CHARMM-style PDB file with segment names, atoms N, HN, CA, C and O in Angstrom:
ATOM      1  N   UNK     1       0.840  -1.195   0.000  1.00  0.00      PROA
ATOM      2  CA  UNK     1       0.000   0.000   0.000  1.00  0.00      PROA
ATOM      3  C   UNK     1       0.874   1.244   0.000  1.00  0.00      PROA
ATOM      4  O   UNK     1       1.954   1.262   0.590  1.00  0.00      PROA
ATOM      5  N   UNK     2       0.403   2.259  -0.655  1.00  0.00      PROA
ATOM      6  HN  UNK     2      -0.475   2.245  -1.135  1.00  0.00      PROA
ATOM      7  CA  UNK     2       1.138   3.524  -0.714  1.00  0.00      PROA
ATOM      8  C   UNK     2       1.066   4.245   0.634  1.00  0.00      PROA
ATOM      9  O   UNK     2       0.029   4.249   1.297  1.00  0.00      PROA
ATOM     10  N   UNK     3       2.189   4.854   1.024  1.00  0.00      PROA
ATOM     11  HN  UNK     3       3.031   4.851   0.486  1.00  0.00      PROA
ATOM     12  CA  UNK     3       2.285   5.643   2.251  1.00  0.00      PROA
ATOM     13  C   UNK     3       2.019   4.834   3.522  1.00  0.00      PROA
ATOM     14  O   UNK     3       1.591   5.385   4.537  1.00  0.00      PROA
ATOM     15  N   UNK     4       2.266   3.564   3.461  1.00  0.00      PROA
ATOM     16  HN  UNK     4       2.613   3.117   2.637  1.00  0.00      PROA
ATOM     17  CA  UNK     4       2.050   2.712   4.625  1.00  0.00      PROA
ATOM     18  C   UNK     4       3.256   2.769   5.544  1.00  0.00      PROA
ATOM     19  O   UNK     4       4.395   2.820   5.080  1.00  0.00      PROA
ATOM     20  N   UNK     5       3.010   2.759   6.839  1.00  0.00      PROA
ATOM     21  HN  UNK     5       2.085   2.718   7.216  1.00  0.00      PROA
ATOM     22  CA  UNK     5       4.074   2.793   7.837  1.00  0.00      PROA
ATOM     23  C   UNK     5       4.134   1.435   8.545  1.00  0.00      PROA
ATOM     24  O   UNK     5       3.104   0.883   8.933  1.00  0.00      PROA
ATOM     25  N   UNK     6       5.326   0.917   8.704  1.00  0.00      PROA
ATOM     26  HN  UNK     6       6.163   1.365   8.389  1.00  0.00      PROA
ATOM     27  CA  UNK     6       5.509  -0.309   9.468  1.00  0.00      PROA
ATOM     28  C   UNK     6       5.225  -0.004  10.936  1.00  0.00      PROA
ATOM     29  O   UNK     6       5.640   1.043  11.433  1.00  0.00      PROA
ATOM     30  N   UNK     7       4.527  -0.896  11.641  1.00  0.00      PROA
ATOM     31  HN  UNK     7       4.189  -1.747  11.237  1.00  0.00      PROA
ATOM     32  CA  UNK     7       4.168  -0.609  13.043  1.00  0.00      PROA
ATOM     33  C   UNK     7       5.355  -0.307  13.956  1.00  0.00      PROA
ATOM     34  O   UNK     7       5.210   0.440  14.925  1.00  0.00      PROA
ATOM     35  N   UNK     8       6.508  -0.867  13.666  1.00  0.00      PROA
ATOM     36  HN  UNK     8       6.626  -1.473  12.880  1.00  0.00      PROA
ATOM     37  CA  UNK     8       7.687  -0.641  14.507  1.00  0.00      PROA
ATOM     38  C   UNK     8       8.581   0.479  13.984  1.00  0.00      PROA
ATOM     39  O   UNK     8       9.655   0.727  14.532  1.00  0.00      PROA
ATOM     40  N   UNK     9       8.148   1.142  12.944  1.00  0.00      PROA
ATOM     41  HN  UNK     9       7.275   0.940  12.499  1.00  0.00      PROA
ATOM     42  CA  UNK     9       8.942   2.213  12.353  1.00  0.00      PROA
ATOM     43  C   UNK     9       9.090   3.380  13.321  1.00  0.00      PROA
ATOM     44  O   UNK     9       8.171   3.698  14.076  1.00  0.00      PROA
ATOM     45  N   UNK    10      10.249   4.006  13.287  1.00  0.00      PROA
ATOM     46  HN  UNK    10      10.995   3.747  12.674  1.00  0.00      PROA
ATOM     47  CA  UNK    10      10.474   5.222  14.067  1.00  0.00      PROA
ATOM     48  C   UNK    10      10.280   6.462  13.205  1.00  0.00      PROA
ATOM     49  O   UNK    10      10.530   7.583  13.648  1.00  0.00      PROA
ATOM     50  N   UNK    11       9.836   6.253  11.980  1.00  0.00      PROA
ATOM     51  HN  UNK    11       9.633   5.343  11.620  1.00  0.00      PROA
ATOM     52  CA  UNK    11       9.592   7.375  11.074  1.00  0.00      PROA
ATOM     53  C   UNK    11       8.267   8.042  11.412  1.00  0.00      PROA
ATOM     54  O   UNK    11       7.313   7.398  11.849  1.00  0.00      PROA
ATOM     55  N   UNK    12       8.240   9.339  11.197  1.00  0.00      PROA
ATOM     56  HN  UNK    12       9.015   9.862  10.842  1.00  0.00      PROA
ATOM     57  CA  UNK    12       7.010  10.100  11.395  1.00  0.00      PROA
ATOM     58  C   UNK    12       6.222  10.155  10.082  1.00  0.00      PROA
ATOM     59  O   UNK    12       6.823  10.128   9.008  1.00  0.00      PROA
ATOM     60  N   UNK    13       4.903  10.231  10.148  1.00  0.00      PROA
ATOM     61  HN  UNK    13       4.415  10.252  11.020  1.00  0.00      PROA
ATOM     62  CA  UNK    13       4.096  10.299   8.928  1.00  0.00      PROA
ATOM     63  C   UNK    13       4.410  11.499   8.036  1.00  0.00      PROA
ATOM     64  O   UNK    13       4.069  11.494   6.853  1.00  0.00      PROA
ATOM     65  N   UNK    14       5.050  12.515   8.582  1.00  0.00      PROA
ATOM     66  HN  UNK    14       5.327  12.519   9.543  1.00  0.00      PROA
ATOM     67  CA  UNK    14       5.391  13.704   7.792  1.00  0.00      PROA
ATOM     68  C   UNK    14       6.295  13.348   6.604  1.00  0.00      PROA
ATOM     69  O   UNK    14       6.403  14.121   5.652  1.00  0.00      PROA
ATOM     70  N   UNK    15       6.935  12.189   6.662  1.00  0.00      PROA
ATOM     71  HN  UNK    15       6.847  11.562   7.435  1.00  0.00      PROA
ATOM     72  CA  UNK    15       7.737  11.737   5.509  1.00  0.00      PROA
ATOM     73  C   UNK    15       6.906  11.794   4.235  1.00  0.00      PROA
ATOM     74  O   UNK    15       7.398  12.196   3.181  1.00  0.00      PROA
ATOM     75  N   UNK    16       5.642  11.390   4.337  1.00  0.00      PROA
ATOM     76  HN  UNK    16       5.242  11.063   5.194  1.00  0.00      PROA
ATOM     77  CA  UNK    16       4.801  11.299   3.143  1.00  0.00      PROA
ATOM     78  C   UNK    16       4.318  12.655   2.660  1.00  0.00      PROA
ATOM     79  O   UNK    16       3.933  12.786   1.498  1.00  0.00      PROA
ATOM     80  N   UNK    17       4.327  13.663   3.514  1.00  0.00      PROA
ATOM     81  HN  UNK    17       4.639  13.557   4.458  1.00  0.00      PROA
ATOM     82  CA  UNK    17       3.880  14.977   3.072  1.00  0.00      PROA
ATOM     83  C   UNK    17       5.022  15.813   2.502  1.00  0.00      PROA
ATOM     84  O   UNK    17       4.789  16.834   1.855  1.00  0.00      PROA
ATOM     85  N   UNK    18       6.254  15.376   2.744  1.00  0.00      PROA
ATOM     86  HN  UNK    18       6.443  14.546   3.269  1.00  0.00      PROA
ATOM     87  CA  UNK    18       7.414  16.094   2.222  1.00  0.00      PROA
ATOM     88  C   UNK    18       8.453  15.082   1.738  1.00  0.00      PROA
ATOM     89  O   UNK    18       9.626  15.141   2.108  1.00  0.00      PROA
ATOM     90  N   UNK    19       7.988  14.153   0.900  1.00  0.00      PROA
ATOM     91  HN  UNK    19       7.035  14.106   0.599  1.00  0.00      PROA
ATOM     92  CA  UNK    19       8.835  13.042   0.476  1.00  0.00      PROA
ATOM     93  C   UNK    19      10.038  13.500  -0.350  1.00  0.00      PROA
ATOM     94  O   UNK    19      11.101  12.883  -0.278  1.00  0.00      PROA
ATOM     95  N   UNK    20       9.892  14.553  -1.120  1.00  0.00      PROA
ATOM     96  HN  UNK    20       9.029  15.054  -1.179  1.00  0.00      PROA
ATOM     97  CA  UNK    20      11.019  15.052  -1.926  1.00  0.00      PROA
ATOM     98  C   UNK    20      12.160  15.513  -1.026  1.00  0.00      PROA
ATOM     99  O   UNK    20      13.326  15.256  -1.327  1.00  0.00      PROA
ATOM    100  N   UNK    21      11.836  16.194   0.080  1.00  0.00      PROA
ATOM    101  HN  UNK    21      10.889  16.402   0.325  1.00  0.00      PROA
ATOM    102  CA  UNK    21      12.869  16.630   1.018  1.00  0.00      PROA
ATOM    103  C   UNK    21      13.501  15.430   1.720  1.00  0.00      PROA
ATOM    104  O   UNK    21      14.719  15.370   1.885  1.00  0.00      PROA
ATOM    105  N   UNK    22      12.671  14.480   2.130  1.00  0.00      PROA
ATOM    106  HN  UNK    22      11.681  14.528   1.996  1.00  0.00      PROA
ATOM    107  CA  UNK    22      13.176  13.259   2.767  1.00  0.00      PROA
ATOM    108  C   UNK    22      14.145  12.534   1.831  1.00  0.00      PROA
ATOM    109  O   UNK    22      15.220  12.105   2.250  1.00  0.00      PROA
ATOM    110  N   UNK    23      13.760  12.403   0.576  1.00  0.00      PROA
ATOM    111  HN  UNK    23      12.887  12.751   0.236  1.00  0.00      PROA
ATOM    112  CA  UNK    23      14.614  11.742  -0.414  1.00  0.00      PROA
ATOM    113  C   UNK    23      15.914  12.516  -0.611  1.00  0.00      PROA
ATOM    114  O   UNK    23      16.985  11.918  -0.713  1.00  0.00      PROA
ATOM    115  N   UNK    24      15.822  13.822  -0.663  1.00  0.00      PROA
ATOM    116  HN  UNK    24      14.952  14.308  -0.579  1.00  0.00      PROA
ATOM    117  CA  UNK    24      17.011  14.661  -0.812  1.00  0.00      PROA
ATOM    118  C   UNK    24      17.973  14.464   0.355  1.00  0.00      PROA
ATOM    119  O   UNK    24      19.186  14.370   0.162  1.00  0.00      PROA
ATOM    120  N   UNK    25      17.428  14.404   1.557  1.00  0.00      PROA
ATOM    121  HN  UNK    25      16.443  14.480   1.713  1.00  0.00      PROA
ATOM    122  CA  UNK    25      18.269  14.201   2.740  1.00  0.00      PROA
ATOM    123  C   UNK    25      18.893  12.802   2.743  1.00  0.00      PROA
ATOM    124  O   UNK    25      20.031  12.637   3.183  1.00  0.00      PROA
ATOM    125  N   UNK    26      18.169  11.805   2.263  1.00  0.00      PROA
ATOM    126  HN  UNK    26      17.245  11.939   1.906  1.00  0.00      PROA
ATOM    127  CA  UNK    26      18.748  10.460   2.207  1.00  0.00      PROA
ATOM    128  C   UNK    26      19.872  10.402   1.170  1.00  0.00      PROA
ATOM    129  O   UNK    26      20.870   9.710   1.373  1.00  0.00      PROA
ATOM    130  N   UNK    27      19.711  11.115   0.080  1.00  0.00      PROA
ATOM    131  HN  UNK    27      18.900  11.677  -0.084  1.00  0.00      PROA
ATOM    132  CA  UNK    27      20.771  11.188  -0.927  1.00  0.00      PROA
ATOM    133  C   UNK    27      21.988  11.940  -0.390  1.00  0.00      PROA
ATOM    134  O   UNK    27      23.126  11.593  -0.709  1.00  0.00      PROA
ATOM    135  N   UNK    28      21.749  12.963   0.419  1.00  0.00      PROA
ATOM    136  HN  UNK    28      20.825  13.245   0.677  1.00  0.00      PROA
ATOM    137  CA  UNK    28      22.857  13.700   1.035  1.00  0.00      PROA
ATOM    138  C   UNK    28      23.635  12.795   1.983  1.00  0.00      PROA
ATOM    139  O   UNK    28      24.858  12.896   2.073  1.00  0.00      PROA
ATOM    140  N   UNK    29      22.938  11.918   2.685  1.00  0.00      PROA
ATOM    141  HN  UNK    29      21.944  11.836   2.612  1.00  0.00      PROA
ATOM    142  CA  UNK    29      23.615  10.967   3.574  1.00  0.00      PROA
ATOM    143  C   UNK    29      24.492  10.018   2.767  1.00  0.00      PROA
ATOM    144  O   UNK    29      25.624   9.736   3.160  1.00  0.00      PROA
ATOM    145  N   UNK    30      23.989   9.533   1.666  1.00  0.00      PROA
ATOM    146  HN  UNK    30      23.069   9.763   1.347  1.00  0.00      PROA
ATOM    147  CA  UNK    30      24.794   8.657   0.805  1.00  0.00      PROA
ATOM    148  C   UNK    30      26.048   9.384   0.327  1.00  0.00      PROA
ATOM    149  O   UNK    30      27.141   8.819   0.323  1.00  0.00      PROA
ATOM    150  N   UNK    31      25.878  10.639  -0.073  1.00  0.00      PROA
ATOM    151  HN  UNK    31      24.990  11.099  -0.070  1.00  0.00      PROA
ATOM    152  CA  UNK    31      27.028  11.428  -0.523  1.00  0.00      PROA
ATOM    153  C   UNK    31      28.031  11.658   0.590  1.00  0.00      PROA
ATOM    154  O   UNK    31      29.239  11.579   0.368  1.00  0.00      PROA
ATOM    155  N   UNK    32      27.538  11.943   1.789  1.00  0.00      PROA
ATOM    156  HN  UNK    32      26.557  12.007   1.969  1.00  0.00      PROA
ATOM    157  CA  UNK    32      28.433  12.166   2.931  1.00  0.00      PROA
ATOM    158  C   UNK    32      29.189  10.893   3.286  1.00  0.00      PROA
ATOM    159  O   UNK    32      30.367  10.944   3.640  1.00  0.00      PROA
ATOM    160  N   UNK    33      28.515   9.757   3.191  1.00  0.00      PROA
ATOM    161  HN  UNK    33      27.558   9.716   2.904  1.00  0.00      PROA
ATOM    162  CA  UNK    33      29.180   8.482   3.489  1.00  0.00      PROA
ATOM    163  C   UNK    33      30.265   8.185   2.456  1.00  0.00      PROA
ATOM    164  O   UNK    33      31.355   7.734   2.809  1.00  0.00      PROA
ATOM    165  N   UNK    34      29.972   8.433   1.202  1.00  0.00      PROA
ATOM    166  HN  UNK    34      29.087   8.799   0.915  1.00  0.00      PROA
ATOM    167  CA  UNK    34      30.975   8.221   0.147  1.00  0.00      PROA
ATOM    168  C   UNK    34      32.158   9.160   0.331  1.00  0.00      PROA
ATOM    169  O   UNK    34      33.306   8.752   0.157  1.00  0.00      PROA
ATOM    170  N   UNK    35      31.890  10.415   0.681  1.00  0.00      PROA
ATOM    171  HN  UNK    35      30.957  10.747   0.822  1.00  0.00      PROA
ATOM    172  CA  UNK    35      32.960  11.387   0.895  1.00  0.00      PROA
ATOM    173  C   UNK    35      33.809  10.990   2.099  1.00  0.00      PROA
ATOM    174  O   UNK    35      35.036  11.086   2.053  1.00  0.00      PROA
ATOM    175  N   UNK    36      33.165  10.546   3.171  1.00  0.00      PROA
ATOM    176  HN  UNK    36      32.169  10.468   3.208  1.00  0.00      PROA
ATOM    177  CA  UNK    36      33.901  10.124   4.361  1.00  0.00      PROA
ATOM    178  C   UNK    36      34.809   8.945   4.023  1.00  0.00      PROA
ATOM    179  O   UNK    36      35.966   8.907   4.443  1.00  0.00      PROA
ATOM    180  N   UNK    37      34.292   7.997   3.274  1.00  0.00      PROA
ATOM    181  HN  UNK    37      33.352   8.028   2.933  1.00  0.00      PROA
ATOM    182  CA  UNK    37      35.084   6.831   2.894  1.00  0.00      PROA
ATOM    183  C   UNK    37      36.269   7.234   2.009  1.00  0.00      PROA
ATOM    184  O   UNK    37      37.379   6.733   2.186  1.00  0.00      PROA
ATOM    185  N   UNK    38      36.029   8.126   1.071  1.00  0.00      PROA
ATOM    186  HN  UNK    38      35.127   8.533   0.927  1.00  0.00      PROA
ATOM    187  CA  UNK    38      37.089   8.560   0.159  1.00  0.00      PROA
ATOM    188  C   UNK    38      38.180   9.340   0.884  1.00  0.00      PROA
ATOM    189  O   UNK    38      39.344   9.297   0.487  1.00  0.00      PROA
ATOM    190  N   UNK    39      37.808  10.052   1.944  1.00  0.00      PROA
ATOM    191  HN  UNK    39      36.863  10.087   2.266  1.00  0.00      PROA
ATOM    192  CA  UNK    39      38.770  10.895   2.664  1.00  0.00      PROA
ATOM    193  C   UNK    39      39.348  10.226   3.901  1.00  0.00      PROA
ATOM    194  O   UNK    39      40.146  10.833   4.616  1.00  0.00      PROA
ATOM    195  N   UNK    40      38.963   9.007   4.156  1.00  0.00      PROA
ATOM    196  HN  UNK    40      38.316   8.514   3.574  1.00  0.00      PROA
ATOM    197  CA  UNK    40      39.413   8.302   5.349  1.00  0.00      PROA
ATOM    198  C   UNK    40      40.699   7.549   5.043  1.00  0.00      PROA
ATOM    199  O   UNK    40      40.689   6.538   4.341  1.00  0.00      PROA
ATOM    200  N   UNK    41      41.801   8.052   5.576  1.00  0.00      PROA
ATOM    201  HN  UNK    41      41.809   8.873   6.146  1.00  0.00      PROA
ATOM    202  CA  UNK    41      43.073   7.381   5.311  1.00  0.00      PROA
ATOM    203  C   UNK    41      43.862   7.088   6.583  1.00  0.00      PROA
ATOM    204  O   UNK    41      44.848   6.353   6.552  1.00  0.00      PROA
ATOM    205  N   UNK    42      43.422   7.671   7.712  1.00  0.00      PROA
ATOM    206  HN  UNK    42      42.621   8.269   7.737  1.00  0.00      PROA
ATOM    207  CA  UNK    42      44.129   7.409   8.965  1.00  0.00      PROA
ATOM    208  C   UNK    42      43.165   7.558  10.137  1.00  0.00      PROA
ATOM    209  O   UNK    42      42.029   8.004   9.977  1.00  0.00      PROA
ATOM    210  N   UNK    43      43.635   7.184  11.292  1.00  0.00      PROA
ATOM    211  HN  UNK    43      44.559   6.822  11.422  1.00  0.00      PROA
ATOM    212  CA  UNK    43      42.838   7.297  12.513  1.00  0.00      PROA
ATOM    213  C   UNK    43      42.414   8.746  12.776  1.00  0.00      PROA
ATOM    214  O   UNK    43      41.344   8.993  13.332  1.00  0.00      PROA
ATOM    215  N   UNK    44      43.245   9.684  12.379  1.00  0.00      PROA
ATOM    216  HN  UNK    44      44.114   9.483  11.928  1.00  0.00      PROA
ATOM    217  CA  UNK    44      42.929  11.105  12.574  1.00  0.00      PROA
ATOM    218  C   UNK    44      41.706  11.559  11.780  1.00  0.00      PROA
ATOM    219  O   UNK    44      41.110  12.590  12.095  1.00  0.00      PROA
ATOM    220  N   UNK    45      41.334  10.806  10.766  1.00  0.00      PROA
ATOM    221  HN  UNK    45      41.817   9.969  10.510  1.00  0.00      PROA
ATOM    222  CA  UNK    45      40.177  11.160   9.937  1.00  0.00      PROA
ATOM    223  C   UNK    45      38.860  10.667  10.537  1.00  0.00      PROA
ATOM    224  O   UNK    45      37.791  11.050  10.063  1.00  0.00      PROA
ATOM    225  N   UNK    46      38.919   9.836  11.556  1.00  0.00      PROA
ATOM    226  HN  UNK    46      39.787   9.525  11.941  1.00  0.00      PROA
ATOM    227  CA  UNK    46      37.715   9.235  12.116  1.00  0.00      PROA
ATOM    228  C   UNK    46      36.748  10.276  12.685  1.00  0.00      PROA
ATOM    229  O   UNK    46      35.570  10.283  12.328  1.00  0.00      PROA
ATOM    230  N   UNK    47      37.223  11.137  13.551  1.00  0.00      PROA
ATOM    231  HN  UNK    47      38.180  11.132  13.842  1.00  0.00      PROA
ATOM    232  CA  UNK    47      36.336  12.099  14.207  1.00  0.00      PROA
ATOM    233  C   UNK    47      35.688  13.049  13.195  1.00  0.00      PROA
ATOM    234  O   UNK    47      34.466  13.192  13.217  1.00  0.00      PROA
ATOM    235  N   UNK    48      36.442  13.700  12.314  1.00  0.00      PROA
ATOM    236  HN  UNK    48      37.435  13.584  12.296  1.00  0.00      PROA
ATOM    237  CA  UNK    48      35.779  14.591  11.351  1.00  0.00      PROA
ATOM    238  C   UNK    48      34.796  13.848  10.431  1.00  0.00      PROA
ATOM    239  O   UNK    48      33.754  14.389  10.061  1.00  0.00      PROA
ATOM    240  N   UNK    49      35.136  12.617  10.071  1.00  0.00      PROA
ATOM    241  HN  UNK    49      35.982  12.178  10.372  1.00  0.00      PROA
ATOM    242  CA  UNK    49      34.238  11.842   9.215  1.00  0.00      PROA
ATOM    243  C   UNK    49      32.934  11.530   9.929  1.00  0.00      PROA
ATOM    244  O   UNK    49      31.858  11.656   9.346  1.00  0.00      PROA
ATOM    245  N   UNK    50      33.025  11.127  11.178  1.00  0.00      PROA
ATOM    246  HN  UNK    50      33.899  11.024  11.652  1.00  0.00      PROA
ATOM    247  CA  UNK    50      31.829  10.796  11.952  1.00  0.00      PROA
ATOM    248  C   UNK    50      31.010  12.053  12.250  1.00  0.00      PROA
ATOM    249  O   UNK    50      29.781  11.988  12.279  1.00  0.00      PROA
ATOM    250  N   UNK    51      31.654  13.172  12.467  1.00  0.00      PROA
ATOM    251  HN  UNK    51      32.652  13.224  12.443  1.00  0.00      PROA
ATOM    252  CA  UNK    51      30.920  14.420  12.700  1.00  0.00      PROA
ATOM    253  C   UNK    51      30.122  14.821  11.459  1.00  0.00      PROA
ATOM    254  O   UNK    51      28.968  15.233  11.565  1.00  0.00      PROA
ATOM    255  N   UNK    52      30.733  14.700  10.301  1.00  0.00      PROA
ATOM    256  HN  UNK    52      31.671  14.364  10.214  1.00  0.00      PROA
ATOM    257  CA  UNK    52      30.044  15.044   9.055  1.00  0.00      PROA
ATOM    258  C   UNK    52      28.853  14.112   8.829  1.00  0.00      PROA
ATOM    259  O   UNK    52      27.775  14.564   8.443  1.00  0.00      PROA
ATOM    260  N   UNK    53      29.043  12.835   9.066  1.00  0.00      PROA
ATOM    261  HN  UNK    53      29.919  12.468   9.379  1.00  0.00      PROA
ATOM    262  CA  UNK    53      27.929  11.899   8.927  1.00  0.00      PROA
ATOM    263  C   UNK    53      26.834  12.204   9.942  1.00  0.00      PROA
ATOM    264  O   UNK    53      25.649  12.170   9.610  1.00  0.00      PROA
ATOM    265  N   UNK    54      27.223  12.497  11.162  1.00  0.00      PROA
ATOM    266  HN  UNK    54      28.185  12.524  11.431  1.00  0.00      PROA
ATOM    267  CA  UNK    54      26.253  12.811  12.212  1.00  0.00      PROA
ATOM    268  C   UNK    54      25.402  14.028  11.882  1.00  0.00      PROA
ATOM    269  O   UNK    54      24.194  14.028  12.120  1.00  0.00      PROA
ATOM    270  N   UNK    55      26.025  15.059  11.338  1.00  0.00      PROA
ATOM    271  HN  UNK    55      27.007  15.059  11.144  1.00  0.00      PROA
ATOM    272  CA  UNK    55      25.267  16.267  10.953  1.00  0.00      PROA
ATOM    273  C   UNK    55      24.241  15.931   9.867  1.00  0.00      PROA
ATOM    274  O   UNK    55      23.112  16.420   9.890  1.00  0.00      PROA
ATOM    275  N   UNK    56      24.649  15.100   8.932  1.00  0.00      PROA
ATOM    276  HN  UNK    56      25.567  14.703   8.913  1.00  0.00      PROA
ATOM    277  CA  UNK    56      23.749  14.717   7.851  1.00  0.00      PROA
ATOM    278  C   UNK    56      22.591  13.878   8.396  1.00  0.00      PROA
ATOM    279  O   UNK    56      21.441  14.071   8.000  1.00  0.00      PROA
ATOM    280  N   UNK    57      22.892  12.961   9.292  1.00  0.00      PROA
ATOM    281  HN  UNK    57      23.826  12.804   9.613  1.00  0.00      PROA
ATOM    282  CA  UNK    57      21.833  12.145   9.913  1.00  0.00      PROA
ATOM    283  C   UNK    57      20.861  13.023  10.687  1.00  0.00      PROA
ATOM    284  O   UNK    57      19.645  12.870  10.569  1.00  0.00      PROA
ATOM    285  N   UNK    58      21.399  13.939  11.475  1.00  0.00      PROA
ATOM    286  HN  UNK    58      22.387  14.063  11.571  1.00  0.00      PROA
ATOM    287  CA  UNK    58      20.560  14.802  12.319  1.00  0.00      PROA
ATOM    288  C   UNK    58      19.627  15.666  11.484  1.00  0.00      PROA
ATOM    289  O   UNK    58      18.501  15.937  11.902  1.00  0.00      PROA
ATOM    290  N   UNK    59      20.073  16.101  10.317  1.00  0.00      PROA
ATOM    291  HN  UNK    59      20.988  15.881   9.978  1.00  0.00      PROA
ATOM    292  CA  UNK    59      19.224  16.953   9.488  1.00  0.00      PROA
ATOM    293  C   UNK    59      17.934  16.241   9.086  1.00  0.00      PROA
ATOM    294  O   UNK    59      16.912  16.886   8.854  1.00  0.00      PROA
ATOM    295  N   UNK    60      17.984  14.941   9.007  1.00  0.00      PROA
ATOM    296  HN  UNK    60      18.815  14.418   9.196  1.00  0.00      PROA
ATOM    297  CA  UNK    60      16.798  14.160   8.664  1.00  0.00      PROA
ATOM    298  C   UNK    60      16.055  13.707   9.919  1.00  0.00      PROA
ATOM    299  O   UNK    60      14.834  13.841  10.002  1.00  0.00      PROA
ATOM    300  N   UNK    61      16.774  13.182  10.877  1.00  0.00      PROA
ATOM    301  HN  UNK    61      17.766  13.073  10.810  1.00  0.00      PROA
ATOM    302  CA  UNK    61      16.151  12.654  12.095  1.00  0.00      PROA
ATOM    303  C   UNK    61      15.373  13.708  12.858  1.00  0.00      PROA
ATOM    304  O   UNK    61      14.333  13.407  13.445  1.00  0.00      PROA
ATOM    305  N   UNK    62      15.860  14.931  12.860  1.00  0.00      PROA
ATOM    306  HN  UNK    62      16.704  15.175  12.383  1.00  0.00      PROA
ATOM    307  CA  UNK    62      15.170  15.970  13.626  1.00  0.00      PROA
ATOM    308  C   UNK    62      13.780  16.283  13.062  1.00  0.00      PROA
ATOM    309  O   UNK    62      12.927  16.821  13.768  1.00  0.00      PROA
ATOM    310  N   UNK    63      13.559  15.950  11.808  1.00  0.00      PROA
ATOM    311  HN  UNK    63      14.252  15.513  11.234  1.00  0.00      PROA
ATOM    312  CA  UNK    63      12.275  16.233  11.165  1.00  0.00      PROA
ATOM    313  C   UNK    63      11.421  14.982  10.998  1.00  0.00      PROA
ATOM    314  O   UNK    63      10.209  15.015  11.209  1.00  0.00      PROA
ATOM    315  N   UNK    64      12.065  13.876  10.618  1.00  0.00      PROA
ATOM    316  HN  UNK    64      13.049  13.849  10.446  1.00  0.00      PROA
ATOM    317  CA  UNK    64      11.325  12.710  10.138  1.00  0.00      PROA
ATOM    318  C   UNK    64      11.365  11.489  11.056  1.00  0.00      PROA
ATOM    319  O   UNK    64      10.887  10.421  10.672  1.00  0.00      PROA
ATOM    320  N   UNK    65      11.915  11.621  12.240  1.00  0.00      PROA
ATOM    321  HN  UNK    65      12.303  12.488  12.551  1.00  0.00      PROA
ATOM    322  CA  UNK    65      12.023  10.460  13.130  1.00  0.00      PROA
ATOM    323  C   UNK    65      11.507  10.798  14.519  1.00  0.00      PROA
ATOM    324  O   UNK    65      11.696  11.905  15.023  1.00  0.00      PROA
ATOM    325  N   UNK    66      10.844   9.805  15.130  1.00  0.00      PROA
ATOM    326  HN  UNK    66      10.690   8.905  14.721  1.00  0.00      PROA
ATOM    327  CA  UNK    66      10.322   9.976  16.498  1.00  0.00      PROA
ATOM    328  C   UNK    66      11.454  10.108  17.468  1.00  0.00      PROA
ATOM    329  OT1 UNK    66      11.224  10.260  18.668  1.00  0.00      PROA
TER     330      UNK     66
END
């Protein structure tokens, strides 16, 4: 069914009213993960990589997750 939510989902129904933004944020996360992987060459890269990923995750979670 269209716009159906799984009972155990932590997603908010607002995903369906602003799906283009949700999709854009998910694509940004993919890009951030690829960038982190490409720039990860030593232990010193761990913290900045995780911070960048965290910011990208938060931009979506703050709107679309319980």
